[in-house]
Structures are given as C-alpha cells and as structure tokens.
N, C-alpha and C positions, 0 to 999 in steps of 0.2 A: 334735106331729103335723106341723107345717110343716117340722121338721128332717128327718123321714123323707121328705117330698116332695122336699126339696132333694137328699137323697142319691140318690133314685131318678133325678132329673133328671141328676145327675152320672154315674150309671151309663150312662144313655142316651147322654150325650155321649161317653163313652169308647168305647162300642160303635160309634157312628157314625164316630169317628176311626179306629178299627181297620179298619172296612170301607173307609173312604175311602182309607187308606194302602195297603190291599191292592189296590185298584183302580188306584192310581197307580203302583204298583211295576212292573207289567208293561208300562207305556207307554214305557220307555226301554231299549234293548238294553245289556247289561252290557259288551259288547265295546267300545263307543264311550266309555265313561266312564274317568276317571282312576282310578288304583289306589286312591286314598283313597275316591273315589266308589263304586267297586265294593264296597269293604269296608263302606261305609255302607248301600248298597242291598241287598246280598246277605246274608242272615242267617247263612249257613253259610260265608262267606269265611274263609280261614285267618287273615287278619289280624285280623278282628274277634273279640274274646274274649268280650264280653258279648252273649249271645243274647236280647235283649229287644226284641220287635217294637214295643212302645209307644214306647220311646225312639227307635228308628229312624224311626218315623213322624214324630216331632217334628223330627228332623234333616233329614229329607227335605223338609219344607215350607220350611226356611230355608237350604238349601244354596245356595251361590253357584256351584256347579259344574254345575248343571242348567239347561237352557233351558226347562223346563216352566213355564208361568204358574202363579202362586199361585191356589189355588181357595178360595172361601169355604166355611166349614164349614156343613154342613146338619144341623140337629138333628132327631132323630126326634120325631114328635108324642107328647105325654104322654097316656097313657090314665088318665083319672081314676077309672075304675072298678076299677083294679087295686089290690089290697091287698097291701102288702109283708109280708114275714115278720116275726114279732114280735121276733126278736132284732135286734141292732144291727150285726152283722158286715158287711152290704153298705155301710152308711154309713161304717163305719170304713175299709173297703177303698177306697171311692171317695174319701174324704178324703185318705187316704195317697197314692193315685195322683195325685190332683189336686195335692197339695202337692209331691210329687216331680217331677211334670211341669213345674210352673211354676218350681221351683228350677233344674232343668236348663235350661229355656228362658231364664230370666233370666241364668243363668251364661253361657250361650252368647252371648247378645246383649251382655251387659256385657263378657265376655271379648273378644269381637270388637272392640268399640269401644276397649277398653284396648289391644288388640294394634295396632289401626290407629293410635292416638295414639302408642304407642311406636315403631311403624315410621316415622311421620312425623318424630319427634324424631331417630331415628338417621339417617334420610335427610338431614335438614338438617346433621347432623354430618359425614357423609361428603363429601369434596371432590368437586368437579366433575371427573369422569373423562372428559369429552367429548374431551379431547385424545388419549386413548388408545383411542378407539373403533375406530381403524384396525386394532387387533390382532385384533378379531373378524372372521372371514371375511365376505366380501361377501354370502354367501347369507343371513346373519342380517339384514343391513340390507334385503334384498330379500324378507323373509319375508311382508311385507304383500301381495306379489303372489300368494302361494299360500294364505294364510289371511286371512279377513276379520276382522281384529282389531276393527274398528269395530262389527261386528255382535255380537261376543262382549261388547264393553264395554257396549253398550246393553242386552244381556240381563242383565247383572249388576245387582243392586239397589244403590241408592246409600244414603248414610247416612240420608237422610230416610225412605226406605222402611223401613230397619231400625228407626229410631226409632218409626215407626208400628206395626211388628210387635211391639215390646216391650210387655208387659202393663202394666196399671195396678196398680202395687204397693200403692197405697192400698186399692183394692178387694180385692186378694188378702189383705191383712192383715185387712180387715174380715170377709171371708168365713171366714178361718181362725179368727178370734176366735169366730165362731158355732159352729165345730166344736171349740172348745177342750175341751169337756166329754168328747169322744170319745177324747182322748189321755191317756195316763198322764203322771205328773209327770216321769219321766226319759226321755221318748221322744226319739228322734233328731231329730225335727222341731223340738222345742222347743230342743234344744241348738244346732241349726243356726241358728235365728232369733236366739238369744241371741248367737251369734257375730257376726251382722251387725248387731246392735242397737248404735246409736251410744252408748248409755248403759251398755253392758256393763262388767263389772269388768275385762275384759282390757285396756282402754285406760287404766285408772287409773294404772298405773306410768309411762306415757309423759307424762302430764300433770305429773308431778313433776319431769321433766327441765327444766333452766333453758334460757332462750333462747340464752345464750352457748354452752352445750354443743351445742345443736342447730346453731348456726351453724358452730362448729368442725367438728362431724361432717359437715355438708353440704359445707364447704369441702374437707375431706379426701377425701370421696367424689368430689367434682368433680375434684380433682387426680388421684386414682387413675383416674378415668374418662378424663381427658385423656391421661394417660400410657399407658393401655391403648390408646386410639385412636391415639396416636402410634406405639406398637409395631406395631399392626395396619397402619397406613399404611406404615411402613417395610418391613414384610414384603411388602406388596402392591407397593410400589415396587421392591423387590429382585427379586421374581418378574417384574414387568413389565419391568424392565431386562434380565433374561436372555431373556425372550420377544422383546423388541424386537431384541436382539442377534441372535437366531436369524433373525428375519424380515429384518433388514437384510443379514445374510450371504447369505440366499437372493436378495435383490435384487441383490447384487453378482454372483452367479452367473447372473443372468438368468432365474431361475425365477419370480420374482414381480415383475411390472413395474407397480408402483403408485407414483405420485408422492408421495414422502414430504415431510413438512413441513420437513425439513432444507434442502431446496432453497429454501424461502422465505427463510430467514435468510441463506443464501449469496447469493441475489439482492440482498437488502438490503445486505449487506456490500459487494458489487460496486458498488452505487450510491454508497455512502460513499467507496469508494476513488476512484471517478471524480470525485466532488465534491471530495475533498481535493486532487486534481491541478488541478482547475478553479478552486477558490476556497479556497486554503490559509489565508486569513485569516478564514474563517468569517463572511463578510458575509451580507447579507440573502438571497442565493440559497440558502444552505445552512442550513436550519432543521430538518433531519431529526433525529429523536431519537437520542441515544447515552446510554449510562450512563457518566457521567464520575466516576471514582473519585478523590477528593481527600482529603487528610489530612496531619497533621503527620508529619515524618520519624520513622520507627520507631514509628508508631502501630498497626501491624499491617495496613496497607492491602494489601500484597502477600499476606499470609497469607489474608486474606478472599477475595481473587481466586483464590488457589490452591484454597481449599476449594470455591468455586463451580465452578472448572474441574476439580476432583477430581484434581489432579496438581501436583507441585512443579516448576513450569515457569519460575520467575523466579530470577535470581541473588540470592544472599543474602550479607549481610555484617553483622558485629557492629558496629552504630553507624555504619557507613560508608554514604554515599549510593550506592545501587546503581541506582535508576531515574533515568537521566540523560536520557531522552527519552521522549515518550509512546509507549505500546505499545497498539495497537488489537487486542483479542482478540475474535474472532468465535466464539461457542459454538454448536455445532449437533450434531444427532444423527448417529450413524454406527455401523456394525457393530463398528468397532475404535476403541480409545482412542488417537488419534494426533494429532499437531500438525504443521503445515507452514506455511512462510512464503508470502507473496503472490507473491514473485518467485523462488521455488525449487520444484522438484518433489520434493525429498527429504522423506520422511515420517519423523517421530520417533515411535517406539513408546513411549507413555507408561507402559506396563506394565513396561518394562525400565529398570533403573537407569542403564545405560551410555548409553542414548538420552536419558534425562532430563538426565544430566550434559552430554552433547553439546549439547542444546537450550539449557540455561542458558549454556553457554560461547558459543554462537552469538549469543544475545541480547545478551550482554555485549560481544562483539566489534562487533556492529552499533551498539550504543549509543556505544561509544568512537569508531567510525568517523564517526557523525553529528556528534559534538561537534567543533567547529572548534578550531583552536589558540588558546589563550588563553581558552577558555570552559570552563564546568563542565557545563552542560546544553545541550540542543539542542531546538528545536521540531519537528524532523523526526520523522515518525511511523513506527514499525515495525509492520507488519501481520502478525498471526499468527492462523491458524485452528486451533481445537481442536475435534475431533470425538470423539464417544463415545456409547455407549448411555446414555440417561437424563439427558443434559445439558440444562439449560434453554436455550432458543434466545434469544440476545440478543447485543448488541454492547457491549463494555465498553472504556473507554479508561483505562489506568493512567497517571497523571500523576506527575511527580517530587514527592517530599514537600516540603511547605512548611516552610521553616526560619526561625528567628528571628535567628540570628547567623551571619555568614560566618566560617568557620574558616580556618586556614592551609591552603594548597593549593588553595583555591577562588578563582575569579575574583571581583573586587570586586563585580560586578553580578549575582552568582548569585541573590541573594534577589529582586531586581526581575525578573529573567528568569523565575524560577519563578512569580512572581505574574502576570506578563503571559501566560505559557502557560496557566495555570489559568483566568484570566479569559477568554481567547480561547475556550476550550471551554465555560465555564459561561455565557457571554453568549448562547449559543444558547437561545432561549426554549423550545425543546422538549427540551433536554438534561436528563436525569434525574441529579441530583447525589447521589452516594452519599458522604455525609460520614462519614469514619472518625475516631473519637475514642478515644484510649487511656484506658480506665477506671482504669488503675493509677496515673495521675498526677493532679495537681490540675487541676481544670477551668479554673482561672484561667490556667493556662499554655498553654492552647490558642490557636492563631493562626487555624486554618482556619475556625473557627466564625464569626469576624467577616467573613472573606472570603466565606463562603457566604451569610451574611445580607445582605451587600451585593448579591450577584448574584440572590438569590431571597428578598426580604424577607418575603413572605407564606408561604413554605414550601409552595408548590403543587407543586413538582417536586423536593423534597429528601427523602431518606431518611437518617435518622440511625442510625449503627451504633456501639455502644459495645463495644469489644474488651477482651480480657483481664479479663473480669468475675470470673474465679476469683481473680485477684490483687487485684482491687478489693474483693471480699467478704472476703478474708483481711486486707487491710491497712487498709481504711477503718473508722474507729471507729464511724461511724453508718451502718448499711445504708440508712436512709432517704435518704441523700445520693445513693446510686445510683439510687433511684427518682426523685429530683428531676432527675438528669441524664437519665434515660430519658424523663421527661415534658417535658424541655426547659425546666425552670424555672431552671436555673443558667446558661443561655445566652441571648443576645439573639435567637437564631435560632428559626425555626419550621420544622416538618417535616411531611411527609405521613405518615410512619410512623416508629416508633422500635423498634430491635432491639438485643438484647444477644447477643453471641457469645463463644466461647472459641476461641482460635487455638492451642491446644496448651500444652505445658509449657515452651516456650522452647527445646526441642532441635531443631536444624535437621535432624536425621536422622530425625525422626518421620515416619511415613507418614500419608497422608490418612485411612486407615481408623482408625489409632490415635487421631488427633486427633478424629475424629468420635465414636468410642466414649467418649473421655475427656469430650468436650463433653456428650454425652447423659447420661453417668453423673453429671457435675457438676450439671446442671440437675435431675436426678431427686432429688438429695439437697440441693439448694440451698434455703436459707431464703427466698431471693427469691421463689421460686414458692410455697412453703408458706405464706408470710405475705401472699401476693397482691400483693407489690410489683411483680412481673412477671406477665404473662399468658403462657399456654403458646404462643400464636401469635407472641409477641415474641422468642422465644429460638431458638437454633441457626441455623447458616448455611443449613440446609436450608429452613427457613421464610423466611429472608431471600432466598434464591435464588428461591423461588416468588413472593414478593411483588414483587421487582425485575422478574422476567420478566413478570408480569401488568401492572405499571405500564408497562413498556417497550412491550409490544404495544398497550396501550390508547393510549399516546401516538402510536405509529406509525399506528394506524388513524385517529386524529383529525387527523393533520397531513400524511400522505403525499399525499393528493389535492390539498390546497391547494398543496403544493410543486410537484406536477405541473402544475397550472394556471399557476403562476408561471413555470415554465420554458417552457411553451408560448408565453406572451406574449413572453418573452425571445427565443425562437427566431424568432418572427415579426418582431420588430424588427431582429434581426441579418440575416435574409434580405432584408428590405427595404433595409437599408443597403448590402448587397453588390450588389443589383441596380442601385441608383442609382450606385454608385461604380465597379464593375467588371462591366459588363454582358456583356462578351465573354470573360471569363476563368472558368475552372473554380475551384471552391472547394477549393483544395489547402491542407491544413494543413502544419505545419512538417515533419512526417515525410515527407509526400508530396512536398513541395518538395525535401527533401533527397535523396530517391530520384531525382527527376528531375535534379537537379544532379549527382548521382553518375554517372548514365548519360552525361550530357553530358561530364563530365570524363574518364571512361574512353574515350569515343569520341575525344576530342581527343588522349589519350595514344596511342591506336591510330593516329591520323592521323600522329603523330610518326614512327612506324616506316615510313610510306609516303613520307617525304622522299627525293628522288632522290639517288644517290651524287654526281652532279655538283654539286648544290646544296650538299651537305655539304662537299665538297672545296673549293669556291670560298670559302664563308664561313669554313672552317677556315684556309685559306691566307691569306686577307686578314686575319683576326683575329690569326693568329700573327705575320705581318709587322708589323702595327701594334704588337704587343707587343714585338718584338725589334728593330725598325728603329733605334731610338735607340742601342741597344747596338752594332749592326753599324756604324753610321755613326761614332759618337763613339769607340768603344773598339777597333774593328778597322780600319775603312777609313781614317779620317783619320790616326791615328798611323802606319799603314803607308805611306800615300800621301805623307806629308810627309817621308819619308826620302830622296826624290829618287834612289833606287837600286833597280834591279829585283830584284837578289838579296836585298837587305835587305827589300824589300817582301814578297816571297814567304815569307821566313823569319818575319817578324813576323806575317803573316796565318796561317800554319800553327800557330804557337805559340798565338796568341789563340783560334783556332777550336777547337783541342784543349782548352784550358782551359774554354772556353765550353760545349763538348759534355759534358765530364765533370761539370760542376757545375750549370749553370743551365738549359741548353737543354731537356733532357727534362722537367724540372719545369714550366718555362714552357709547354711544349707541352700537358701534361696540364691545367694550369690553363685554357689557352685552350679546349681541347676541352670541359671541364666548363662553362665560362662560355657557350660556344656552345650546348651542350645546354640550359642554363638559359634562354638567350634564345629559342631556338626553342620550348621548352616554354611559356614565358611568352607568347610570341606566339600560340600556339594557344589558350592558356587565356583570354587577355584580349581578343583582337581581336573586334570586334562581328561577329555572324553575320547581319546584315541585320535583317529584320523579326522573325525568330525569336529575336533576342537579348533576354534578360530580365535587366535590370540588378539584379534582386533576388539573383542568384547571384554577383555580383562579389566581395563580401566573402568568401564561402565559397571561391570559386576561388582568391582571393589567399592565403587562409589555408592551403589545401591545397597550393598551390605552394610557399609558404615552408616549411611543415613537411616536405614531400617533399625539398626541396633541403637542408634541415638534416640530414635522415637519410641522404641518399645520399652515398656515398663511392666515389671511383674505385678501380678495381682497383689494388692495390699493385704488381703485377708489370708493369704497363703501362710504367712509367718505365724499368725495366731493358731490356726488349726494344726500347723506343724509342731508348735511348741508343746501342745497337749500330747500329741502322739509320741514325740521324743521323750517326754518326761515319763510317760507310762512304760515305754520300752526300757528305759534305764533303771526303773525301780524293780523290774523283774530279775530275780537271781536264780530261778529254777531251771537247771539244765536237764532236759528230759532224757537224753540218751547219750551213749558213748560216742556216737558220731559227732554230735555237737561239741562234746568235750574235746575230742581230738582236733576238731576244726578250730576251736578256740586256742588250743595249744599251738597249733600251726600258725595261726594268726599272730599270736604273741611272739613266737620265735622270729617270724619275718620282721615284725616291728622292732624287736630288740637287736636283731642282726643288722638291720639298716642303721640303727642308732650307733651300734658298735663300730660299724664301718665308717660312719661320719666322724666318730670320736678318734679313731685311729688316723684318719686323714688329718684331723686337726692337730694331733700330737706330732705327726710327721712334718707338717708345715712349721710347727713350733720348734722342733729340735733339729730339723734339716735332714738331709739324706743319710741313710745308714752306710755301713762300710761297703756293702755290696754295690750300691749305686755310686759310691765315691770311686771305687776301683773300676767299675765297668763304664761309667758315663762321665768320668772326670769332673765330678761335682764336689764342691767344698762347702763347708758350713761357714756361716757368718759368725761374728763374735757374739752376737745376741743368741743365735741358735746354739752355740757352744755352752753358754750360760744356762739356757733352758735345758739342754741335754744333761748337764751335771746336776741340775736341780731335780730333774725327772729321775735320774738314777738314785739319788739320795732318798727321794720319796718312795720309790719302789722298794728299797731296802726296809723302810719303815713299815710298809704294808705287808711284806713277807713275815715280819716279826709279829704282826697283829692283823690277820686277815679279816677280823670282824670289827675293824676300826670304824668309828662313826664317820659321817660324811664331812664333818668339819674338823679342822685342825685347831688344837688349843694353842694359846699364845706361847707357852713354854716349848711346844713342839716346833713352832716356827722359829723360835730362837735357837733351838738345838740344830735344826737343819741349816740355818744361816751360819752358825759358828763352824759346823762341820765343813761347809763349803769354803769359808774363809781360810780354814786351816789348809785347804788345798790351793789357796790362791785365787778363789773365785768370789768376787764381790757380787752379792745379790741383794735385792730389795724385798721386803716382806710381801708387797703386793705381787711381785713376780712369783714368789713361792706359792701364794694362794691361787693364782691363775693356773699354775702348773699342776697344783694339787687337784683342782677341779677336774681337769681332763684325765689325770692319772686315776683318781678315785672313780670317775665315771666309767672308764674302761674296765676297771676292776669290778665294779658293781654289775655292769651289763654282762660280763662273763659269768659272774656268780648266778645272775638271774637266768641265763641260758642253761646253766647246769641244773638249776632248780626246775626248769621246764622239762628236762629229760626225766627227772625224778617224778614229776606230776603226771607223766603219761599213764602210769598205772594207778593214779590216785582217784579215778572216778568212783571206785567202790567206797573209798573213805569219804568222798564228797557226799554220796548218798546217805552215809551215816553221820554226816555233819562233822567228820574228822574226830569222832569220839574214839578214845583209846588209841590215838595215832599221833605220832610225832610229826607227821607230814601235814602241812597246811598249804593249800593251793588257792588262797584268796585272790592272788594276782591273775590266775587263770579265769576265775569267775568274773573279774573286772573286764578282762579283754573279751570274754563272751558277751557281756552286757554291751560293751562298745560295738562289737561286731553285729549283734542283733539290732541295735539302734541304727547302725549304718544301713542294714538291709531294709528295715522298715521305712527309714527316711528316703532311701532310694526308690522304693516302691511308691511312696506317696508323691514324690517329686515327678516320677515317671507318669503317674496318672494326671497330674497337673499339666505336664508338658503336652501329652497326647490329646487331652480333652479340651484344653483352653489355650495354652500359650502358643502352640504351633499354628493354630488357626488365627490367633491375633497377629502373630508374626507374618503370616501369609497376607492378611489384610493390610498390614503396614507396608509390605513389599508392593502391593498393588497401588497403594496411595503414593508411594515414592515414585513408582514408574509413571503414574499419571502426572505427577508434578514435573518430572523430568521431560515428559513428552511435550508439555506446554512451554518449557524453558529451552528456547532455541540455543541460547548461549551455552547452557549446560551440555546440550548434545554436541555442539561444536567442540567443546573442551574435552569431552569424554570419548568421542568417536573421531579420532584424528588419524592422519597418515596419508601417504600419497595415494593409496588405493581409494580411500574415501573421497578425497578431494577430486580425484580424476572422475569418479562416478558421479559426484555432485555436479561438476562442470558439464559432463556429458548430458546429464538429464536436463539441466537448465538450458543448454544450447539446443537440444532437441525440442524442448517446449517452446523456446523462443522462435525457432525456425517454423514449427507447426503453426503457431499463432501468426507469424509474419506471412506465411503462405496463405492462410485463411483470410487474413486482412487484405492482401494483395488481390486475391481472387474476388473478394467482395468489392474492392475498389474498382476493378475492371468491370464488374457487373454494373456498378453504378454509372460508369461512363456509357 
C-alpha cells in the first residue's frame, strides 16, 4: 500500500513540474534568446527534434543562458482520501518518468562538469596569444562599453551552485531499489544502471591490461596529442602571419594608424647602437640585455640564427671561418621580409634569391673591411635589421666561432682575440648566452662550454642548444648520451633551458621552409620523443625562438629601468663637472665643434680672395727677388762686371739672361707664387682672432692646411705663358724717365749693400773677432782664424797697390803671398789663399760698384745719348732696371693667376678636405682632443641614451 502512495506522490510532483514549466515559459521573449536557447524553450522550433515538454522543463531550470532566477518546486498537497486505481500502470509510468528525468539531469550536470574540466585542460595547453590581440579590431576590446559583461557573469551559476543542484544519487538508487519490482528483467533502465555500475562486466577486460602497457599507451596518446597541438599551433601561426602581413601593409599605406610592437624593438636596438658608440668596451654603463650567440666553429651557430630570422642571410663556407666580426641582428615585425643595414637605406628583399646573395656578399665585404691588416677577426660590430611578418622581436649578436687551433693563414693571436671578444659580450650580467653545441661530435671536444660556464657558472642566463640532432641520433651508439647532453650531465655548465634542433641536411642551397619541414618530420618520427628522452617543448627552432624571445623581454623589463637610473646619475655628474670647468661655454660635442671649425676655415679662405692686388704684387715681387737675387748677382752681374769692357758686359748679360729665362726663371716664379699663397693661407688660418680665438681648433686647422697644400697643384700652363712674358720684359732696355733711372739705382744699391754685408760677415767669421770685440767681450781668435787674418792683411796690401786688380790671382802672386807669410812664421796653403782672396776681392769689388752707383745718379742724361762722348758707362744700372721691370711684370702676372684661378682652386680643395675629414671619425677624434671635447662628447651621448631609454620605457609601459 505504501508503494501506491509513493507512486501517487510522484505523479503529483510531475504534474506540478509541468505546470511550473508552462508558467515559466512565457516569461522570456524568444527574440532575445540565443539560437540554442530558442530551440530549448520553443517546442516547435525547427532545430529541436525531440518534442518532449517534460525534458524541456528540466533543461529550462538549469540553462546558463537565461537570466531568470531559479525557483523552488512547490508540491501539490496529497489527498489521503483518494483511492488509486487497482492496477499498477500509474506507478510504473511515474517510476519510469522519474528515472528518465534524473538520468537526463545527472547526465547534464556531469557532462557540464566534464566539459568544463576538459575546457580548462585545453585552455592550459593553448599558448598565451595576448601578443596577437592587436589583430582583433578595436571594437572588440571596447565591447564592454556597450554590453554589461559583469552583469551577465554574475547571472550565470557557478560550479558550487551546479553542485548543489546535482541530485543525491544515493537516495536515487535507494528509491529505485524500492521500485525494482515494477520493472522487468530486461528493462532499459536496468541496462543503463548496469552500464554505470563500477562493478559491471564491461570493465573486466581493462583490468587485465598490464601497467606497462597502460603507460606505453598513455605516452603514445600524449605524444600524438602534443603533435596534434603542434600542427594546430603551426596552422594558427601561419594564418596569423598572413593576417599580420595584411594589417602591416595597411599601416604602410596609412589606412590603419596603430602603434605596432615592432617599434618597441627598433627603439631598443637604437639604444644599443648608441651604447656601442659610447661604451664599446661594455663597461658598467652598458648592462642592457642582448642575445649573445656563441659556439664552436662549424657548430651550426649561423644556421640556427638563419632559422630564427627565417632567411639565409649569412655568408657560408665549408669549414672556413666566415664570421670574422660580431653581427648585431635586430629582429622585428614588418609587412615585408626585408633586411637593411644601420648606415644604409638599401633594403634587401629576403624573398628573392638575388637580394639574398647580394646581402651575403655585402656582409662579407663589411667583415673583411673591419678586419685590420695582419688580423683574422675584428671586434667592430656590423648592425643589421631584419623585418618580416611573424618574426620574434629580439636583438641577437652573432660572434666568431671559438677555435681550438690556429691554422695556416690566420693571425697568431686569433684564438685569444676570439676569446676576448666573446668574453666582452658575455660579461654583461644581463646578456642571454645562446650556447650552440654540435651534437654530431664528441662532447669532450667542445671548447665553448668551458667558456660559458666561466661567464655564467650558475646558468641563470644561458640557453643550451644542441644542433645536428639527426646526425647524432644516427651516429651515436647510445641514444641516452644525447639525453645526458640535453640535461647538461656531460658538461660542467648549467643552463636555464635545453633545446635540440635540426639545421638541415647539410646542403647550403636548402631553403628555410625545406629545413623546417625536415626538422618537424624528423622529430615526429624520432625515438628521442617517443622514448621521452626529449620533451616536445625542447625541440625545433620554432620553440627555441619563442623561448629566447620570452627570456629576452623578461630580462629587458627587469633591467632597463635600473639602467635608466644609472644614466640619470651619470648625466648629473657630467653636467656638474661642465658647469664647474667651463661655465661660459656651450656644450659642443666633437661633431658640433667640427662644424664650427669648418665654418671658420671657409671664412678664412674667402678672406684670402679679398687680399688687395697691391699687397699680392708687393709680396710676390719681394719673394721672387729673394729667391733669384743670388743667381742674378753671382751668375749674371759679377761675371759680366768683372770683364772691364762695356761690349763684353752687355753680351755676357744677354746670354746669361736668355739661359736663365728658358730654364729656371719661370719655374722659380711659379714656386714663389705657390709658396706665397701658402704663407698667406697659413697666416689667415693660424693667426689669433683676439678673444674669439679658440685654440681647440689649431690642430684641425693645421691638418686641413697641410692636406690642402699637399693636394693643390699649380696650373701646368702657367710656366709657358710666364716664360714668354719674362723673356720680353728682359729684352727691353729703354728706360723712359729719370724716375725709373733713380729707382733702378736704388734697387742696385740695396742689392749690392746686402751682398756687401753678407761678405763682411763671412770675412768676420773667417778671421775672428776684431780688437774691439776681443777687449770688450773677452773673445779670442783660433789658430785657423789667425792664419786667415794674416792672409787677409797680406792680400789687402796687394789690392792697395793695384785697385784695378782682376778677380783672379796669378800663380806667381799666390807664391809671393805664401812666402811673405812664411817669412813671418805663418804656414799657409795655396787653397786657403784663394778662399781668402775670393772674399777680400768680393768686398773690394762691391765697394767699388757702390761708388760707381753714386756716379751714375747723374748719368741719365748720358744714357739718353747712349753714353756718347762720355767716360761714364752705367750698363750695370740698365741691367738692374731690366731685372726690376721683369720682377714687376712677373709679380703682376702671378697675381692675376692667383686671384683668378688658384685661390678658387684652393678653396675647392679646402672644401674637399673638410668633407673627407667629416666622414673620417678617427681623424676627428685625433684632431679635436682635450678634456673639454671628451666631456661634451660624453654628456651628449649620455643625454641621448637617457632620452632613448625614457622613450623606450614609456613605450614598454604602454604595451603592458
């Protein structure tokens, strides 16, 4: 009887549920529901195939898409006076309905929980795609302004509420056991419960499987799952790469103006470039992160970098050292896969083989240019930017491969130089060391691991990469040895992470895509993954690139602000030192000082063209006479004047003047003009400008002057035209007026007096001081000077006896002088007598010629009559007039050449020299030196670094 009562109660519950569901159904408009929700709520929706209102009622109560609050079930009161029908069909119907209802409810709750758990697992497996969120349009990120997502989230039930809504299965089983008598033996309900019974016979075959087989099966399923995830991730990355390429192309056209993350790595690369100029030795000021790639020679270091850059950009050689200087590669995103150098605007299209070949050739040329004569490697860095869609943003520095033995053709210190370059980069405490090890050779032959362990003994910033794993797996007898290498058990070094990669089949013509496909195919079939010696995240260069990029940016975020503070303090110290030492001077660095000096030099060259013609002619005439006066007096005038015959004098003068004009005079004149131009140029360059003069430019001006003079050459046609002019001037003998006559006499007297003074000085040096100097200055004559003095006195006696004595002594006269000296106890040599006679007679002749000049002052009248009926002959005055006129005409001609041609050519040469110096940084450092220059240079660099660091930090915060 109590069973019948329970069945009746169940019927009442079902009726109340049906009524309750019908009342709830009309409270929510169908148009506002999701498609799935409408199919659940509307019984005749085309999507819903099962038209069962009882089931729909259950789903409506626990749907997460409705905002209606859950209501408690109200049971209808039981009427005890009611007598049920005698048969058992109501009880059977209620039991089946109750059973089916709870089964569906339990399946829904359990299925939802299982789905949520599976979703969480897959969510953990999917990588963080926050870096790619910029692909989604901005409206998606602003959707919270239009839809209240928080309100929807609060309306959804959480896991605890779902757990509370789940029925008590123990009570269900107990209730169903009471109704067991109402079911047949083969009912569907019994079969269903047997299927869920933990002791059912369906589980018995699984218990017979061994644990080892289960582990193998689970490992194989895990491997397939990882490979499946890898393929999905690659497909997503490929699609993302194409999408980013389209977006970046729109940015280039100005359609979509969003600040992309590529600018961040470009800013950071600029900071590193400025730091390399400021602190090339990587001292404490430069602790910013870089990815330093080190490895033994031919270990696959360059191939790993090319896989990360996705292009064959480095020179290659079979066993030959190709990396001869550090190469800084900045990887960033861009719409096109291109490469360009820091100091060049040319872009190399990395999708074209001819551009790739040109890029490799350019890198090789730059490396060889950096290497000095007698060296094999160079510490000078080559900066290269590589842009492309999907590239990981980071800065890598490829270093020359570490060698163990110096071979023929290398410099003896090549090994030590490579070690010093590698240590200089790895000593940076924030540098990420990418240690490349060849897996196909014995681990004991490695050199680089010892070097890395010295620089980073705890392995806090080292990533170990084992290359050529395909060859290692094929050649190594024990695969566990590869595992020991990857785990760092065969090396004394420790690492932050361990990776294994394949760098192709050894063919230099392989494309990056072919190498990547070969690498993925190898690891899919490799025993190293199947036997769990390697984990899936430890293989392929793709995973390596992601890991290195994450480590790089983590290191950047941790260290960049500390470096910015360090440079702020350095800037403050430098500014304080400048104010104390140079309070009234502007902070001009070396380039600014060079520009200032350049303007001053050009102004001085322009001032050279403003020299007056009179000044040019005066200095040219004076300089030319100083150059040729000795030749005129010694080789033309004296030989002709000593002939004692007017006709012979003129003939001798004409012959010697003609020879002189044809051979020597034009060349001497051009030399004088060039030297005069140099002197005037030097005077303008070096003379102080008063208070505005800055001695810091003196070395630069001197270098510019010397280099300009070295490059300047006088016009070759100047000598030919000058020769004709000088020849015509010297042939003219007609003195037109008395003024020119007097000027010629004055010119002749000056020349002869200068020679007379030189002759007296020579005699004084030969015979020693006279009695006056000996008494006043306590000077004595030497024995040789005494001999010369006695000889001079004897010769002077002979000249007094014959004042018209010829210029040369006869042999009997020499003998007479020698015997007279020997009689006084003075032993002399005939050559000494001749030398003394030359100076004594020269002085006598010059004095006679000067006396003759005084007589010729009134001889212009006789000159006009050609000295007819006159004992006075002044041919020497005419000679000096011809020389003087030639000097004036030559000076005028040279002045015209200077002002019209040579000064402009000199100015052009100065500009060329300054341009060459401007491009030669070493020259500027050598010529512009001093504490002031270095202090201003450091101050400018520190300011520039600080500004770039501040801009980079601001962009970094905005990215967060």
